[in-house]
N, C-alpha and C positions, 0 to 999 in steps of 0.2 A: 339609835337615831331619835327615837321618841323622847328619851330622857334629854337629849340635846335640845330638841325643839321646845319642850316644856321649860327647861332652864333658861332658854333664850327669851321665851315669852315673859317668864317671871321677871328676868333682868330688864325688860323693855316695856313693862306693863304700862308705865305712865305715857311713853311715847305713843304706844298703840292706842290707848284711850283717846289721846289727842287727835290721832289720825282718824279714828272712827267718828268722833264728834265733829271733825273737820268736813268729813264727807256729808254728814247730816246737815251741817251748816250750809254747804253749797247747795244742797237739794232745796232747802228752804229759800236760799236766795233766788234760785231760778224760779220758784214758784211765787215769789214776792210774798212769803209768808212772814208775818211778824216775829215768829219763833227764830227767824234768822238771827236776831240780836241777842237774845239770851244765850242761845247755843254758841254763838260766836264769842260771847263773853267768857263763858266757861272754858272753851277751846283755847283761847288766848292765854288764860291764867295758867292752864297746864303748860303750854309751850313756853312760857317764861322760864320755867324750871329746865325743860329740855334744851332750850338754846344757851342757857347759862352754862349748863355742863358741857355743851359742845363748843363753847367759847365763840359763838356767833353773837356777839354783843349787840350789834346793830339790830339784828333779827329779835333778840331779846327785848330791846327797847321798842321795837315795833310792836311787839305783843302788848306791851303796856299801853301804847297808843291805841291798839285795837280794843282794849278794855274800855277806854274812854269813848272812842268813836261808836262802840256798840251801844252805849247809854244814849249818845246823841242820835244815832240811827233809830233806835227804838222809839225815842221820843218824836222824832221828825215823821216817821212812818205812821204814828198814831195821830199826831197833832198837826202835821203839814197840810197845806192847802189842797183840797180835793174837789174835783169837778162836781157839779150838782148831780144827785142820785147815784154817787159812787162811794165806795168805802176805802179806796186805796189812793195814795198819792200816785199820780200818773208817771209812766216812763216817759223820758224826754231826750232829745238830742243835746249834745254839748255845743253851745254857741261858739263861733270862731274866736270872739274876744276872750272868752273864758279859757280857750285852748292855749292861748298865748300866755295868760296868767298862770295856768297850770304848768306849762312847760318852764316858765321862769321859776316857779316855786320848786319844781323837781330838781332843777339845776342847783339852786341854793341849797336845798336839803342834801343833795349828793355831795356837794363841796363841803358843807359842815360836817356831815357824818364821816367822810373820807379823812378829814382833818382829825377828827376825834379818834378814829380807829387807828390811823398811822402813828399818832402822837401819844396816845394815852391807854392803848390796849395792847395785847399780844395776838391780836387777830392775824390769822395767816391768810385770810382772804378779804382784805379790806376793800378792794375795788368792786368785787362782785357783791359783797355784803352790802355795801353803800348804795349800789345801783338798785338792787331789788328792794331794799328798804325804802329808799326815796320814792320809787314808783308805787310801792305798795300803800304808802301813806296817802298818796293822791288818789289811787284807785279806790281805796276804801271810803274816802270822803265822797267820791263820785257815786259809789253805791248807795251811801246814806241819802244822797240827793236824787237819786234815781236817774242818773245820766247813763244812757245805754252803752256808750262807748267805754265805760269802765271794764266791761267784758273783754274788750280788745287788748287793753293793758294787761289784764289777768292772763290772757293766753300767752303773751310774752313772758311775763313775770314767773308764772308757774312752770313753764317749759325750761326757762333759764335756771330756776331755783332747783329743779329736779337734778340738773347737771351738778349744781353746787353741793347738794345733799349726797349725791353719789360720791363726790370727792371726800366728803366728811363721814361717810359711812353710816348715815342715818337712813337705814333701808325702809323701815315702815314709812318714814316721811317721804322718801323717794317715790314709793308707790302712791302715797296720798297725792303728791304734786303732779304725778302723770295723770291720775284720775282728775285732779283739779283742771289740768290742761284741757282734757277732753270735755269735761262738764262746763268749762268756761266757753267753749265753742257752742255747746247745746244751750247755755244760758243766753248767749247773744242771739241765737236763732229764736228762742222762745220770747225774749224781750222784744225782738224786732217784730214778731207776729202781733204783740200786744200794742206796740207803738203804731203799726199799720192800722190796727182796729180802731184805735183812738182817733187817728186822722180820718178814717172813714166815717166815724160817728159825728165828727165835727163839720162834715161837709153838709 
């Protein structure tokens, strides 16, 4: 049994490393720590290889996007507009008009991704892969801009993705995304506390 476990760990070491770094990434996200972004960048680079091997091409493309948005988020959290006497870009709610725009962007992304997967790849889960990818692109941009509702999107995305990865047999990633789902709930609670504190200070 020990030999089997060791062999499995050796054969899945890259995926396991990505899973561990992914947990570290979300802990940093909850704490609004700038290390969110370099950790996310490395995690995404690892998962490019994992998803390519699993034929999850939209998810693989998403990881490439994550690398780029990690650089943008890193810059924005350092250089973005901060209230006086603070060192962090503040948490904020997503305006109603922006929600309409983000919904439109999500639908467009989903349609494009689905077309690509159906016509140009051998993906066996094009509808689910396209949905999680489109929403993840939007949610990660919202994280970079510090819109609190990105956590609500992640709760859905992570729970849905866990089911997808069960189907694909990516078990370390299944565990990771179950943890992600729980931590997304905790992240929303923590950011909401911060948002309430900001509002109290503004009165």
